[in-house]
SESEMAR-670849 format. One record per residue (C-alpha): residue number from 1; residue in three letters; x, y, z. Coordinates in steps of 0.02 Angstrom, whole numbers, plus 50000, padded with zeros to 5 digits. Each point is the difference from the previous one (the first is absolute). Layout:
+-----+-----+-------+-------+-------+
|   i |  aa |  east | north |    up |
+-----+-----+-------+-------+-------+
| NUM | ala |     X |     Y |     Z |
...
+-----+-----+-------+-------+-------+
This chain:
+-----+-----+-------+-------+-------+
|   i |  aa |  east | north |    up |
+-----+-----+-------+-------+-------+
|   1 | met | 60482 | 48991 | 52624 |
|   2 | ala | 49881 | 49924 | 50127 |
|   3 | asp | 49911 | 49903 | 49865 |
|   4 | ser | 50164 | 49923 | 49943 |
|   5 | asp | 50053 | 49956 | 50177 |
|   6 | his | 49831 | 49926 | 50042 |
|   7 | thr | 49993 | 49897 | 49842 |
|   8 | arg | 50175 | 49933 | 50025 |
|   9 | ile | 49965 | 49954 | 50180 |
|  10 | his | 49849 | 49899 | 49948 |
|  11 | ala | 50105 | 49919 | 49863 |
|  12 | ala | 50129 | 49954 | 50130 |
|  13 | val | 49865 | 49925 | 50113 |
|  14 | thr | 49935 | 49898 | 49853 |
|  15 | arg | 50175 | 49939 | 49960 |
|  16 | arg | 50028 | 49951 | 50181 |
|  17 | arg | 49841 | 49897 | 49998 |
|  18 | ala | 50063 | 49913 | 49843 |
|  19 | leu | 50167 | 49967 | 50084 |
|  20 | lys | 49912 | 49924 | 50151 |
|  21 | val | 49910 | 49883 | 49881 |
|  22 | thr | 50165 | 49955 | 49919 |
|  23 | ala | 50083 | 49970 | 50168 |
|  24 | ala | 49859 | 49882 | 50047 |
|  25 | gly | 50023 | 49910 | 49835 |
|  26 | met | 50184 | 49973 | 50038 |
|  27 | met | 49952 | 49882 | 50140 |
|  28 | ser | 49911 | 49885 | 49878 |
|  29 | val | 50163 | 49938 | 49923 |
|  30 | pro | 50091 | 49884 | 50123 |
|  31 | phe | 50165 | 50001 | 49908 |
|  32 | gln | 50133 | 50103 | 49917 |
|  33 | ile | 50072 | 49978 | 49827 |
|  34 | val | 50187 | 49984 | 50020 |
|  35 | gly | 50147 | 49992 | 49883 |
|  36 | pro | 50116 | 49950 | 49937 |
|  37 | val | 49946 | 49817 | 50016 |
|  38 | ala | 50088 | 49840 | 49955 |
|  39 | gly | 49997 | 49911 | 49833 |
|  40 | ala | 49938 | 50050 | 49829 |
|  41 | glu | 49856 | 50101 | 50071 |
|  42 | ala | 50127 | 50111 | 50089 |
|  43 | asp | 50076 | 50056 | 49835 |
|  44 | gln | 49826 | 50030 | 49929 |
|  45 | ser | 49941 | 50094 | 50153 |
|  46 | asp | 50146 | 50118 | 49992 |
|  47 | ser | 49949 | 50049 | 49824 |
|  48 | asp | 49810 | 49999 | 50025 |
|  49 | pro | 49945 | 50181 | 49969 |
|  50 | ala | 49838 | 49975 | 50098 |
|  51 | leu | 50094 | 49940 | 50153 |
|  52 | ala | 50120 | 50147 | 49989 |
|  53 | leu | 49854 | 50122 | 49989 |
|  54 | trp | 49914 | 49915 | 50147 |
|  55 | arg | 50154 | 50028 | 50107 |
|  56 | glu | 50001 | 50184 | 49950 |
|  57 | trp | 49815 | 50016 | 50035 |
|  58 | gln | 50016 | 49916 | 50170 |
|  59 | ala | 50134 | 50125 | 50052 |
|  60 | ala | 49897 | 50146 | 49935 |
|  61 | his | 49846 | 49936 | 50088 |
|  62 | his | 50089 | 49989 | 50167 |
|  63 | gln | 50071 | 50175 | 49976 |
|  64 | thr | 49828 | 50071 | 49959 |
|  65 | asp | 49925 | 49917 | 50152 |
|  66 | ala | 50135 | 50073 | 50113 |
|  67 | leu | 49980 | 50175 | 49927 |
|  68 | cys | 49812 | 49988 | 50018 |
|  69 | arg | 50017 | 49962 | 50186 |
|  70 | gln | 50120 | 50146 | 50018 |
|  71 | gln | 49882 | 50125 | 49918 |
|  72 | gln | 49855 | 49931 | 50103 |
|  73 | arg | 50096 | 50044 | 50158 |
|  74 | leu | 50041 | 50174 | 49934 |
|  75 | glu | 49820 | 50030 | 49945 |
|  76 | ala | 49935 | 49952 | 50172 |
|  77 | met | 50128 | 50117 | 50078 |
|  78 | leu | 49949 | 50142 | 49885 |
|  79 | met | 49815 | 49976 | 50038 |
|  80 | arg | 50038 | 50006 | 50185 |
|  81 | met | 50095 | 50162 | 49976 |
|  82 | ile | 49870 | 50090 | 49893 |
|  83 | asp | 49830 | 49967 | 49925 |
|  84 | phe | 49985 | 49982 | 49812 |
|  85 | pro | 49971 | 50175 | 49926 |
|  86 | ser | 49816 | 50033 | 49971 |
|  87 | val | 49866 | 50127 | 50046 |
|  88 | glu | 49821 | 49973 | 50057 |
|  89 | ile | 49862 | 50107 | 49926 |
|  90 | asp | 49822 | 50013 | 50064 |
|  91 | leu | 49874 | 49968 | 49863 |
|  92 | asp | 49840 | 50057 | 50086 |
|  93 | asp | 49922 | 50039 | 50168 |
|  94 | asp | 49969 | 49819 | 50049 |
|  95 | gly | 50183 | 49969 | 50041 |
|  96 | thr | 50048 | 49909 | 49840 |
|  97 | thr | 50183 | 50025 | 49958 |
|  98 | val | 50120 | 49941 | 49866 |
|  99 | ser | 50187 | 49973 | 50015 |
| 100 | leu | 50099 | 50061 | 49850 |
| 101 | ser | 50185 | 49976 | 49964 |
| 102 | arg | 50014 | 50082 | 49829 |
| 103 | glu | 49990 | 50183 | 49954 |
| 104 | glu | 49902 | 49951 | 49843 |
| 105 | asp | 49864 | 49921 | 50106 |
| 106 | ile | 49985 | 50158 | 50104 |
| 107 | glu | 49981 | 50100 | 49841 |
| 108 | asp | 49867 | 49880 | 49934 |
| 109 | leu | 49902 | 50011 | 50163 |
| 110 | leu | 50014 | 50185 | 50040 |
| 111 | gly | 50084 | 50094 | 49859 |
| 112 | asn | 49849 | 50028 | 49889 |
| 113 | asp | 49901 | 50093 | 50132 |
| 114 | pro | 50058 | 50181 | 50026 |
| 115 | ile | 49917 | 50002 | 50171 |
| 116 | leu | 50117 | 49860 | 50055 |
| 117 | gly | 50157 | 50083 | 49934 |
| 118 | asp | 50072 | 50039 | 50172 |
| 119 | leu | 49964 | 49823 | 50062 |
| 120 | cys | 50082 | 49928 | 49845 |
| 121 | ala | 50156 | 50105 | 50021 |
| 122 | lys | 50011 | 49957 | 50185 |
| 123 | ala | 49982 | 49814 | 49966 |
| 124 | lys | 50136 | 50002 | 49867 |
| 125 | ser | 50117 | 50098 | 50112 |
| 126 | glu | 49972 | 49878 | 50143 |
| 127 | leu | 50029 | 49852 | 49887 |
| 128 | met | 50162 | 50075 | 49934 |
| 129 | ala | 50064 | 50027 | 50177 |
| 130 | arg | 49961 | 49821 | 50048 |
| 131 | gln | 50083 | 49936 | 49841 |
| 132 | thr | 50156 | 50098 | 50045 |
| 133 | arg | 50005 | 49926 | 50176 |
| 134 | trp | 49975 | 49825 | 49928 |
| 135 | ala | 50142 | 50025 | 49874 |
| 136 | glu | 50117 | 50061 | 50136 |
| 137 | ala | 49964 | 49849 | 50111 |
| 138 | asp | 50015 | 49885 | 49850 |
| 139 | ala | 50171 | 50069 | 49955 |
| 140 | leu | 50056 | 49981 | 50181 |
| 141 | ile | 49965 | 49813 | 50011 |
| 142 | gly | 50025 | 49954 | 49815 |
| 143 | phe | 49832 | 49917 | 49967 |
| 144 | ser | 49980 | 50057 | 49819 |
| 145 | ala | 50178 | 49949 | 49956 |
| 146 | ala | 49971 | 49828 | 50075 |
| 147 | arg | 49835 | 49985 | 49909 |
| 148 | gln | 50080 | 50040 | 49833 |
| 149 | glu | 50137 | 49873 | 50032 |
| 150 | glu | 49871 | 49867 | 50041 |
| 151 | leu | 49897 | 50039 | 49845 |
| 152 | ala | 50154 | 49991 | 49890 |
| 153 | ala | 50048 | 49832 | 50075 |
| 154 | ala | 49823 | 49935 | 49975 |
| 155 | asp | 50001 | 50057 | 49819 |
| 156 | his | 50164 | 49907 | 49973 |
| 157 | ala | 49929 | 49843 | 50080 |
| 158 | gln | 49847 | 50012 | 49887 |
| 159 | gln | 50111 | 50015 | 49847 |
| 160 | leu | 50085 | 49839 | 50052 |
| 161 | val | 49831 | 49917 | 50024 |
| 162 | asp | 49951 | 50050 | 49823 |
| 163 | ala | 50166 | 49938 | 49931 |
| 164 | leu | 49993 | 49835 | 50095 |
| 165 | thr | 49822 | 49970 | 49943 |
| 166 | thr | 50048 | 50007 | 49817 |
| 167 | thr | 50170 | 49915 | 50012 |
| 168 | pro | 49999 | 49814 | 49955 |
| 169 | ala | 50074 | 49885 | 50132 |
| 170 | thr | 50125 | 49871 | 49941 |
| 171 | thr | 50009 | 49895 | 50159 |
| 172 | leu | 49883 | 49927 | 50130 |
| 173 | ala | 50073 | 50123 | 50126 |
| 174 | gly | 49956 | 50143 | 49884 |
| 175 | val | 49821 | 49939 | 49983 |
| 176 | ala | 49986 | 49983 | 50190 |
| 177 | ala | 50070 | 50175 | 50019 |
| 178 | lys | 49866 | 50072 | 49887 |
| 179 | phe | 49864 | 49909 | 50098 |
| 180 | asp | 50075 | 50067 | 50161 |
| 181 | met | 49993 | 50180 | 49937 |
| 182 | ile | 49820 | 49979 | 49940 |
| 183 | leu | 49945 | 49933 | 50168 |
| 184 | arg | 50090 | 50132 | 50101 |
| 185 | glu | 49933 | 50141 | 49894 |
| 186 | gly | 49825 | 49937 | 49970 |
| 187 | gln | 49914 | 49902 | 50137 |
| 188 | ser | 49914 | 50093 | 50141 |
| 189 | ser | 50061 | 49885 | 50139 |
| 190 | glu | 50112 | 49850 | 50023 |
| 191 | asp | 49851 | 49880 | 50009 |
| 192 | cys | 49886 | 50084 | 49872 |
| 193 | asp | 49882 | 49868 | 49929 |
| 194 | glu | 49937 | 50105 | 49856 |
| 195 | phe | 50039 | 49935 | 49827 |
| 196 | pro | 50137 | 49991 | 49940 |
| 197 | trp | 50108 | 50031 | 50154 |
| 198 | arg | 49975 | 49832 | 50086 |
| 199 | glu | 50029 | 49913 | 49834 |
| 200 | leu | 50158 | 50100 | 49968 |
| 201 | arg | 50069 | 49957 | 50171 |
| 202 | leu | 49970 | 49815 | 49967 |
| 203 | thr | 50080 | 50013 | 49829 |
| 204 | leu | 50151 | 50087 | 50072 |
| 205 | ser | 50013 | 49863 | 50132 |
| 206 | asp | 50001 | 49871 | 49860 |
| 207 | leu | 50141 | 50092 | 49912 |
| 208 | val | 50101 | 50006 | 50160 |
| 209 | gln | 49979 | 49815 | 50032 |
| 210 | ile | 50056 | 49959 | 49823 |
| 211 | gly | 50151 | 50115 | 50016 |
| 212 | gln | 50048 | 49927 | 50168 |
| 213 | ser | 49983 | 49823 | 49934 |
| 214 | leu | 50122 | 50044 | 49862 |
| 215 | gln | 50118 | 50099 | 50112 |
| 216 | pro | 49975 | 49952 | 50184 |
| 217 | asp | 50046 | 50138 | 50123 |
| 218 | ser | 50057 | 50117 | 49862 |
| 219 | phe | 49854 | 50049 | 49887 |
| 220 | met | 49904 | 50078 | 50146 |
| 221 | ser | 50037 | 50027 | 50183 |
| 222 | asp | 49905 | 50050 | 50154 |
| 223 | pro | 50015 | 50185 | 50042 |
| 224 | asp | 50103 | 50054 | 50149 |
+-----+-----+-------+-------+-------+
């Protein structure tokens, strides 16, 4: 059980780092795609499958980001309440110790030596007790439930990313939406100069200018 918890926590930390990158990328796009818009492009935009998927992805992205912040707060609260379940085992007389959080690791380290049988049993018993205390605290504050909700939302957002990537755009707004998603998901910072992020930002800016020249004040708008 400890192995599963520990692995999932690290997965959650990794996902949060990715979300921080995505949040930074959001700042690189100084506009919003809006609709419906006036004229012929409005009718096309309403039926553009890429634009529709982008709107779904944007909502899912915001939801994932909010759930991630929620489970971050709960994780910090849980860590303040109780340390992550693990046991420390002395390896030799020079004070070297290892910290183990899985029963299998304790078995690998101590279980093959009959002389260390009592130490192995004690370590496993201590780990089980700490796992139980962790599970009780977790259930009290709802960290694991929040983590699962965040992971499910992130999976849904990723499915929309995959769908949007392979869905042809039929309007300029749809093309701009796909560029927006790529930037927000991919670049490491809003001013990343590594290829191709600077070039993609410039290309997206060109698309916006063309769209605004065709539909002033309607193709794109400044965010609130």
